[in-house]
N, C-alpha and C positions, 0 to 999 in steps of 0.2 A: 252696481259699481258705475263710476264715471266710463263715458265712452274715450277712446284714444282721442277723438277729435277734441274733446272737451279739456282733457289732461294736456294736450299740445297748446292750446289756447290760452289756459291758466298758466302753463310754465312761460310761454312766450311772453304774455301780460306783464306777470311780475317780473322777470329778468330784464325786460325792455324798460318797465316802469322805474326799477331801482337804478338802472343804469342812467336814464335820462334825469332823475332826481340828483345823482351824483354829479352828473357834468353840469348842469343847471346851477347846482350850488358852487360849483369851481368857478364858474363864471361872475357870480354874485358875491362871492367872500373869499377872502385868503386862508380862513381857519382850516380847511381840509387841507390845502397844499399850498403854500405861497409861492414855490415856483410854478405850479401849474396855473395859478390865477396871474401871475405876472407876464406868462406866455400867453394867456388869453387876451390879456390887455394889450399886448405887443401885435397880436394876430389882428384883433378887431381894429386897430389903429390903421393897419395896412389895408383892409377891407375898406374903410372908409375913404382913404387916399385914393385907392383903385376905383372907387366909385364917387365922381365930383357931385353928381347929382344928390347923393345923400347929404351931403355938405351944403347944398343949395336949399335942399327941404329942411335943413335945420336939426338932422340926426348926427349927432356925435358919435364918436367910437363907444363912449361910456353909455349912452342911452341903448345904441344898438346891442352891445354886449349885454346889458341888464335885461332888457327887454326880452333877447333870445333866451338868456337864463331863466328869467321868471317864468316864460311860456314853457321850457323844457321841465323845470319843478313841477308846474301846475299840471301838465299833461302827464308827467312820470306818477305823480301821486294818483291820478284819475285811472292810469293805466293799472297801477298796482291794488287801489283799494275799491274802486266804484265798479259795480256790475252794471251789464247790459250795454246799452245804446251809446251812452257818453263816453265808454271804452272806446268804440269805433271811431268817433269823432275825435278824441285824442290823439288815436292812431294816425289817423289820416295829417292833423295837425303837425304832428311830430315828422310825419313823410314829407310833408310840405318844406318844414323846417330843414330838415336833412338835404333837401334839394337845395336850397337856398345856399347851405353851409357849403355844399359840392360846387356851386357856382361861384362863391367867394374864393374856395381854395384855387379852384382854375384861372379866375381872374388874376389872382395874383401870382400864379405860376408855381404854386408849391408843388413839391415833389409827392409822387403816390404815398411815400410812407408817412406823410403830414396829414392824409385825410382817408387813409385806408379805413379807420374805424367807422367813419361817417358812410363810407360805401357799404361796408359790412352790415351795420345796424340799419340801414336803408333798406337793404335787401331783407332783413329780418321783419323790419316793420311790414314790408310789402307782403311776405309771406303770412304774417300773422293776420294781416288784414283779408287777404284772400280765404285763408282758412277760416276765418269768423263768418264772412260773406256768403259761404257754402252752405246750401240747405241741408238741415239736419238728416240724417238718414234714418227712415222709421224702421223698426223690426217687421219681419213678414206678418204677423198676426194684427198690426196696425194699419197694412196695407189695404184697406177697404175703400170703395168709393159709394156714397151714398147717392142712389138715383130713386127719387119719387119715394122716399122712405124706406126702400130696400137696401140693405148692405151688399155689395157684390165687389169682388176682387178687382184689382186693377187690370185693365186690358192686357199687358205685357205678361200677368201671370195666369190670367184665365185662357191664354191660348194654348192649344194643345200641344204637346211634345213634338219635336220633328219626327217625321214618318208615320205619325198616328193620324187617324181622322178622327174629328169629334163627332159622335152619333147623338142626335137628340131624339 
C-alpha cells in the first residue's frame, strides 16, 4: 500500500497539474470560455501598460499572455503525467509564475478577489514542493547502518530506554 505522503503528493500533483492545464488553455484559446479568454486579454493589456519596461523590451500583451499560458500548460502536463524530478522542476516553475502573476495583480491594484485563486494555488504549490522534498520515512526494520560490513541499528534506536542502563 502507498504511504500517505505518496498519496498526498500524487493527489496534489494531479489536481494542480489539471488546474494549470485548464488555466493555461484559457489564456491560449477562447474554445473553453470566450468570456474568460477576453478577460485574460484585458488583464494582460493592463499588466503591460503598468510595466513600461516590457514594452521597451518588445514584449506585447499577446506575447506575455501566450508565453505564460504555454508555460502553464507544459508544466501542468508534466505535473500530471511525468514521474520523478521533472515534476519538482515544473512545480518550482509554476511557483515562480504564480509569484509573477501576484506581482502583476498588485502592480495594477486589483482587489483580492481577482487574485485569491493565484494565492491559494501558490500555497498549494509550496506545500506540494515541501512535501515532495522531505526524505522518505523508512520502516523500522530498514533503519540499519552499515559499519565495516556489519549491520547495526541507528544510534537513536540503539540507545537504552530512559531509566535503564545498558550493560555489556
